C-alpha positions as CSV (number, residue, x, y, z in Angstrom):
1,X,4.1,61.7,40.4
2,X,5.6,61.5,36.7
3,X,7.4,64.7,35.5
4,X,7.5,66.2,32.0
5,X,10.3,63.8,31.0
6,X,8.4,60.8,32.0
7,X,5.2,61.9,30.3
8,X,7.2,62.6,27.1
9,X,8.8,59.1,27.3
10,X,5.4,57.6,27.8
11,X,3.9,59.4,24.7
12,X,7.0,58.5,22.7
13,X,6.7,54.7,23.6
14,X,2.8,54.9,23.0
15,X,3.5,56.1,19.5
16,X,6.0,53.6,18.7
17,X,4.1,50.7,19.9
18,X,0.6,51.7,18.4
19,X,-0.2,49.8,15.2
20,X,0.1,52.0,12.2
21,X,-3.3,51.4,10.6
22,X,-2.6,53.2,7.4
23,X,0.7,51.3,6.6
24,X,-0.5,47.8,7.9
25,X,-3.9,47.7,6.2
26,X,-4.0,48.2,2.5
27,X,-7.8,48.7,2.4
28,X,-10.6,50.4,4.4
29,X,-12.5,48.3,6.7
30,X,-15.4,49.3,9.0
31,X,-15.2,46.3,11.4
32,X,-12.3,47.7,13.3
33,X,-9.7,45.1,12.4
34,X,-6.2,45.3,11.2
35,X,-5.1,42.2,9.5
36,X,-2.1,40.9,7.9
37,X,-3.0,38.3,5.3
38,X,-6.0,36.7,7.2
39,X,-4.5,37.1,10.6
40,X,-5.7,39.8,13.0
41,X,-2.8,41.8,14.1
42,X,-4.8,44.6,15.9
43,X,-8.2,45.6,17.2
44,X,-9.0,49.2,16.5
45,X,-9.5,50.9,20.0
46,X,-13.2,51.9,20.1
47,X,-14.1,50.0,17.0
48,X,-16.9,47.7,16.6
49,X,-14.9,44.8,17.7
50,X,-13.1,46.1,20.5
51,X,-15.5,44.5,22.9
52,X,-17.1,41.0,23.4
53,X,-19.6,40.4,20.7
54,X,-22.0,37.4,21.5
55,X,-19.5,35.9,24.0
56,X,-16.5,36.2,21.6
57,X,-13.7,38.4,22.0
58,X,-11.5,39.0,19.0
59,X,-7.7,38.8,19.9
60,X,-4.5,39.5,17.8
61,X,-3.5,36.1,16.4
62,X,-7.1,35.1,15.4
63,X,-7.5,34.2,11.9
64,X,-10.5,35.3,9.7
65,X,-11.8,32.1,7.8
66,X,-15.1,33.3,6.5
67,X,-17.0,36.6,5.7
68,X,-20.6,36.4,5.3
69,X,-20.3,32.5,4.9
70,X,-17.7,32.6,2.2
71,X,-14.4,31.2,2.6
72,X,-11.7,33.9,2.4
73,X,-7.9,33.8,1.6
74,X,-5.4,36.7,2.1
75,X,-6.1,37.6,-1.6
76,X,-9.9,37.8,-1.3
77,X,-10.4,39.1,2.3
78,X,-9.9,42.7,1.5
79,X,-12.6,43.1,-1.1
80,X,-15.0,40.4,0.6
81,X,-14.5,42.3,4.0
82,X,-15.0,45.7,2.4
83,X,-18.2,44.7,0.5
84,X,-20.3,47.6,-0.1
85,X,-18.6,49.5,2.7
86,X,-21.7,51.3,3.9
87,X,-21.8,52.6,7.2
88,X,-24.1,50.5,9.3
89,X,-24.2,47.6,7.1
90,X,-23.7,44.1,8.9
91,X,-21.0,41.6,8.3
92,X,-20.7,38.0,9.6
93,X,-17.3,36.9,10.6
94,X,-16.0,33.2,11.2
95,X,-12.7,33.4,13.1
96,X,-10.3,30.6,13.9
97,X,-9.3,31.4,17.6
98,X,-5.6,31.4,18.4
99,X,-6.2,30.1,21.8
100,X,-8.3,27.1,20.9
101,X,-7.7,26.5,17.4
102,X,-11.5,26.3,17.0
103,X,-13.9,28.4,14.8
104,X,-16.0,31.0,16.6
């Protein structure tokens, strides 16, 4: 059974290895992704994409190539993804999957 020292170490490691959402992403996003350029670096736990969606699971390393059928670049992704940024609004993402290289 872990003691207080082990629990403190686990908590320290968790904090060190948890993505720093505020410093990694320079914009608000309601889809639950942390991206660097167009590449997904993390999925926000409990966020909208933290589960399979229509048979697709978003993974770190996947690349966002389209938002609402509009091709995006690292420069245009933040504003395109944010859109009106209203709670409950829908967004369509096309991802190039790291595992297969195919769009999903």
